C-alpha positions in Angstrom: -35.2 5.8 15.8 -34.5 4.0 11.9 -33.4 0.7 12.0 -29.8 1.2 11.5 -30.6 3.1 14.5 -32.0 0.8 16.6 -29.1 -2.7 14.7 -26.5 -0.3 16.5 -28.9 0.0 20.4 -29.5 -3.3 20.3 -25.6 -4.4 19.1 -24.7 -2.2 22.3 -26.5 -2.7 25.1 -27.1 -7.1 24.1 -23.9 -8.3 22.7 -23.0 -11.5 24.1 -20.7 -12.2 27.1 -20.0 -15.5 26.2 -17.7 -14.5 24.3 -13.7 -15.4 25.1 -10.6 -17.1 24.1 -10.2 -20.6 22.6 -8.3 -23.8 24.7 -10.1 -26.3 22.4 -9.0 -28.5 19.9 -7.3 -28.1 17.2 -8.4 -28.7 13.9 -6.8 -31.7 11.2 -7.8 -29.7 7.9 -5.5 -26.2 8.5 -3.0 -26.1 6.3 0.5 -24.1 7.7 1.1 -21.9 4.0 4.6 -20.2 5.3 6.3 -19.7 8.7 7.6 -16.1 9.1 9.9 -14.5 12.1 7.9 -11.0 11.6 4.0 -11.1 12.3 2.1 -10.6 9.0 -1.3 -8.6 8.9 -2.1 -9.4 5.2 -1.0 -12.3 2.2 -1.4 -12.1 -1.8 -0.2 -13.9 -4.5 -0.8 -13.7 -7.7 -2.5 -16.6 -10.6 1.5 -17.4 -11.3 2.6 -18.1 -7.7 3.9 -14.8 -6.4 2.8 -13.8 -2.9 3.3 -10.6 -0.9 2.6 -9.6 2.5 2.6 -7.3 5.2 5.3 -7.0 7.3 3.4 -5.8 11.1 6.2 -4.2 13.3 4.6 -5.1 16.7 7.0 -7.3 17.9 9.6 -4.8 17.9 12.0 -5.6 15.1 13.1 -3.0 12.5 13.3 -4.3 8.2 10.5 -3.7 5.8 6.8 -3.0 5.5 6.5 -4.8 2.1 7.5 -7.8 1.2 8.0 -10.6 -1.7 8.0 -13.9 -0.2 10.6 -16.7 -1.7 8.7 -20.3 -1.7 12.2 -21.7 -2.9 14.3 -20.7 0.3 12.0 -19.3 2.4 13.3 -15.9 2.6 11.7 -12.8 2.4 12.6 -9.7 -0.1 11.8 -5.6 0.5 9.3 -4.7 -2.4 9.3 -2.8 -4.7 12.5 -2.5 -3.2 14.0 -1.3 -0.7 15.0 2.3 -0.7 10.7 2.5 -0.9 10.9 0.7 3.0 13.1 2.9 3.9 11.6 6.5 5.3 13.2 8.3 7.9 12.8 11.7 8.5 15.0 13.0 5.2 13.2 11.5 3.2 10.1 12.4 0.5 7.4 11.2 2.2 4.8 10.7 -1.4 7.9 8.3 -2.3 8.5 6.0 0.6 6.0 3.7 2.5 5.9 5.3 6.4 3.4 3.1 7.6 2.0 0.3 5.1 -2.1 -0.9 6.3 -2.2 -3.1 3.5 -1.6 -4.4 0.8 -3.6 -6.6 -2.2 -3.1 -7.8 -5.5 -5.4 -6.2 -7.0 -8.0 -7.1 -10.7 -5.5 -5.7 -13.1 -2.7 -7.6 -11.3 -1.1 -5.5 -10.1 -0.1 -4.6 -6.6 -1.7 -1.7 -4.4 -0.5 -0.6 -1.7 -2.4 1.4 1.4 0.0 3.3 2.7 -2.1 5.2 6.2 1.1 7.6 6.2 2.1 7.4 9.6 5.2 5.9 11.3 3.8 4.6 14.6 0.4 3.1 16.3 -0.8 6.7 17.1 1.2 8.7 15.7 -0.2 12.0 13.6 -0.7 11.3 9.9 2.6 13.5 7.7 -0.2 15.5 6.2 -0.5 15.6 2.9 1.8 13.4 1.1 2.2 10.5 3.7 -1.1 9.1 3.0 -1.1 7.6 -0.1 -2.0 4.1 -2.7 1.2 3.5 -4.0 0.5 0.6 -7.1 2.6 -1.3 -7.7 3.5 -2.9 -11.9 4.6 -6.5 -11.2 5.7 -6.9 -14.6 8.0 -3.9 -14.0 8.7 -4.5 -10.1 8.2 -0.8 -10.5 5.9 2.4 -9.1 2.7 2.4 -11.6 1.2 4.7 -9.9 0.6 6.8 -7.0 -3.1 8.3 -5.6 -2.7 11.0 -3.0 -5.0 11.2 -0.3 -3.8 13.8 1.8 -7.3 15.9 0.5 -9.9 12.8 1.7 -7.6 12.3 5.1 -7.0 14.3 8.7 -4.3 14.1 11.4 -6.2 11.2 13.6 -6.6 9.3 9.9 -5.8 5.5 9.6 -6.4 4.5 6.1 -7.0 1.4 6.5 -7.8 -1.5 3.3 -9.2 -0.7 -1.1 -11.4 -2.8 -2.7 -12.6 -2.0 -6.4 -15.6 -1.6 -8.6 -13.4 -1.8 -12.3 -16.6 -1.2 -14.1 -17.3 2.0 -12.7 -13.9 3.3 -12.3 -13.7 3.3 -8.7 -12.4 2.2 -5.5 -13.1 2.2 -1.7 -11.1 2.5 1.0 -12.4 2.4 4.7 -10.7 5.2 7.4 -10.2 3.2 10.9 -8.7 6.2 12.5 -11.3 9.0 12.1 -14.4 7.7 11.1 -15.1 7.3 7.5 -15.1 5.8 3.9 -13.4 7.0 0.8 -14.8 7.2 -2.8 -11.3 7.3 -4.8 -12.1 7.6 -8.9 -9.1 5.3 -11.0 -9.3 7.9 -13.5 -8.6 11.5 -11.8 -7.0 10.2 -9.1 -9.5 12.5 -6.8 -10.7 11.0 -3.4 -14.2 12.5 -1.7 -15.1 11.5 1.9 -18.9 9.7 2.8 -20.8 8.3 5.6 -18.4 10.7 7.5 -18.1 9.4 11.0 -22.1 7.9 10.4 -23.1 5.3 13.3 -22.1 2.7 10.5 -18.6 3.9 10.1 -18.4 4.4 14.1 -17.0 2.0 16.5 -19.4 1.7 19.3 -17.5 -0.7 21.6 -13.2 -0.9 21.7 -11.8 -3.7 20.3 -11.0 -6.9 22.1 -9.0 -10.0 21.7 -8.4 -13.5 23.3 -11.7 -12.5 25.6 -10.4 -9.4 26.7 -11.0 -5.5 25.7 -7.4 -4.6 23.9 -5.6 -1.3 25.5 -2.7 0.5 23.9 -1.4 3.6 25.9 -3.3 3.0 28.6 -6.5 3.4 27.1 -9.2 1.0 25.3 -8.5 0.8 21.5 -11.6 1.6 19.5 -11.1 1.4 15.7 -13.5 2.6 13.4 -14.3 1.2 9.6 -12.0 -1.3 8.9 -12.5 -4.3 6.4 -14.7 -3.8 3.8 -15.8 -5.9 0.3 -17.7 -5.0 -3.0 -20.2 -7.9 -3.5 -18.5 -10.3 -7.1 -21.9 -8.3 -9.3 -20.3 -4.5 -7.8 -23.7 -4.0 -6.3 -23.2 -4.3 -2.5 -20.3 -2.6 -0.4 -20.0 -3.8 3.2 -18.5 -2.6 6.2 -17.9 -2.9 9.8 -15.6 -1.4 12.6 -12.8 -3.8 14.1 -15.5 -4.5 16.5 -18.1 -6.3 14.4 -21.1 -5.2 13.2 -21.3 -5.3 9.6 -22.9 -3.2 7.5 -23.9 -2.1 3.5 -25.2 -0.1 1.5 -25.4 0.2 -2.6 -22.5 1.2 -4.1 -24.8 3.0 -6.9 -25.3 5.5 -3.8 -21.4 5.5 -2.9 -21.2 6.2 -6.7 -23.8 9.7 -6.7 -22.6 10.2 -4.0 -18.8 11.3 -4.6 -20.6 13.6 -7.4 -23.4 15.0 -5.9 -21.7 17.0 -2.6 -26.1 17.2 -2.0 -26.3 13.6 -1.9 -23.3 13.4 0.8 -25.0 14.1 3.6 -25.1 11.5 6.6 -28.4 12.7 6.7 -29.2 11.6 3.1 -26.6 8.4 2.2 -27.0 7.0 5.6 -30.8 5.8 5.3 -29.2 3.7 1.9 -27.2 2.6 5.0 -28.4 -1.4 5.8 -27.1 -3.3 9.4 -26.0 -7.0 7.6 -24.9 -9.0 10.0 -24.5 -8.9 14.5 -20.4 -9.5 13.8 -18.6 -9.9 16.3 -14.7 -8.3 16.6 -12.9 -8.7 13.6 -9.5 -9.0 12.6 -10.5 -9.2 9.0 -12.4 -10.6 6.3 -12.6 -11.8 2.2 -15.3 -12.5 0.4 -15.5 -15.4 -2.8 -17.3 -15.8 -6.0 -20.1 -16.9 -4.1 -20.7 -13.8 -2.1 -19.9 -15.0 1.5 -17.7 -12.7 3.5 -14.8 -14.7 5.9 -14.9 -13.1 9.2 -12.2 -14.0 11.7 -13.5 -14.3 15.3 -10.8 -12.7 16.8 -12.5 -12.9 21.0 -12.6 -17.0 19.7 -9.9 -17.4 17.7 -12.3 -18.7 14.6 -13.7 -17.9 10.9 -16.9 -17.3 11.3 -18.8 -17.7 7.1 -21.4 -15.1 6.3 -23.9 -16.1 3.2 -25.1 -13.0 1.0 -29.0 -13.7 3.3 -26.7 -12.2 6.4 -26.7 -15.7 8.2 -23.1 -17.1 10.3 -22.0 -19.6 11.1 -18.2 -20.8 11.8 -16.4 -22.2 9.3 -12.8 -23.3 11.7 -12.2 -23.0 15.0 -8.7 -23.9 16.9 -6.9 -22.5 18.6 -3.4 -21.4 16.3 -6.1 -18.6 14.6 -4.3 -16.0 16.8 -6.4 -12.3 16.1 -6.4 -13.7 11.9 -6.2 -10.2 9.6 -7.1 -9.7 6.4 -7.7 -13.0 4.6 -6.6 -13.7 0.5 -8.6 -16.5 -1.2 -6.4 -17.8 -4.4 -6.8 -19.8 -7.5 -6.9 -23.1 -6.0 -9.7 -22.0 -3.2 -7.7 -20.8 -0.9 -8.5 -19.0 2.5 -5.3 -17.8 3.6 -5.2 -16.7 7.3 -2.5 -14.9 8.3 -1.6 -15.0 12.1 -0.6 -11.6 13.1 -1.1 -12.4 17.4 -1.3 -8.8 16.4 -3.3 -7.5 20.2 0.0 -9.4 21.9 2.6 -7.1 20.5 4.5 -3.9 22.0 1.7 -0.9 21.2 -0.5 -3.3 22.9 0.9 -4.3 25.2 3.1 -1.5 27.4 5.7 -1.6 25.4 6.6 -5.8 25.6 6.1 -7.7 22.9 4.3 -11.1 23.9 4.1 -12.6 20.3 4.0 -16.1 20.4 7.3 -16.5 17.5 7.3 -18.7 14.7 4.4 -16.3 12.7 2.6 -18.4 10.7 -0.1 -18.5 7.7 -2.9 -20.5 7.5 -4.9 -21.7 4.9 -7.7 -24.1 4.4 -9.9 -25.3 0.9 -13.2 -23.3 0.6 -14.3 -25.0 -2.5 -14.6 -21.5 -4.1 -12.6 -19.1 -5.6 -12.0 -16.0 -5.3 -14.7 -13.2 -6.6 -13.9 -12.2 -10.1 -13.9 -8.4 -9.4 -11.8 -8.6 -5.7 -8.5 -9.6 -8.0 -7.0 -11.1 -10.2 
C-alpha cells in the first residue's frame, strides 16, 4: 500500500470524533462587510472596489444567481444582465446560467463564472451545452468568451470551481459530482479529465456541518473534489473533497497529462499525488501571497490556516462563521468569508429552509495580500 493509500485509510479510520458545533464567544476581530437577504457562496472584488456574489437560492428564494453588489445603496443587480440569469427550458442553455456554482475575478481582470449546467441539487447535468465557464469583460460588462465543458463532464458531474496557471495557459477545475479534476487549455478551449475517480479526488466520508452529517434526499451528502488552490509560484495544485483530506500534485504533471494520454492514468499520474493536510469538512478555501491556505471548518465554525509545510493552526473561531464558503483575499489584505449557512438550506432539510436571516459576509485582516497569480 503506497503512502497516499495509507493517508486516506488512516483518515477514514481515525477521523477525529470530537468535532462539534462551536458555541463559544464571538471574536471582536471579525468585521461585517455586507449584509444580504439571500445566502451567498462566493464573493470576489476588483481593485477599484466592485463586488460580485453568487447567490445560492437554497433558502427557497428566486432571482438572479450572479449579482453585482452596490455599496452606495446596498443593492444588487443581475450580472452581466437579467437575460443571462433568466434560464428556462425553452431557452438556450449555452447562453444562460443554469446553475452558477462559483465566480471569481481572474488574474486577467475579467470575471470568470463556473456554471455546473444543472438547475438544482441532484438534477442531471444538461449536456452538452449546460456546463460551461463564462468570461465576462468587466470593462464592457459583456460576455467575452464561453468555454463549453460538456466534453469533460457527465450527467452526474458538479462542475465546482476554477483556478489559473497563466504561465502555462492552463486552468484547473474540480468535479465534485463525478470525482476528478479537469485541465482546461485557455487558448484552444480543449478540456481533459485527470485523476478521474482517483482516491485523492473521491470523498471517503459524507460532509458534516455544525457537528452533524448533512443529508439530502434522505441520504448522506457525499461531495467529491471540491476546494482547490494553486501555489503563488505555480508549482503546486492543492485540492480536496468537501469532507476533507487535502492533497497536492505538481502542476507540471497535470499539464503533461493534458497532452500525454499515457501519463493520464491513475496508476501513473496518481503516483505524483502527495497527502498534504488532514483537513476537516470544508466549505471553501483561499490562498495568500505567502502560500498559506485558508480553509473553512464548517463543523466547528473556524478558519484554519495551513502553512506551506502543511501545518494547521486556527486563525479565527466564531459561532457566526456558519458554513463559510468560497473565500476571497482582497488588495487591502482582508479575508472575505461568506457565511452561507448552506447546510441549513432546503436541499438538506427535507425542503424546509432553516437559514437564519439576514446573511452576512465577514472579513478579517490577515496582513498579507492575495496570490499574484490568483486574481487581479
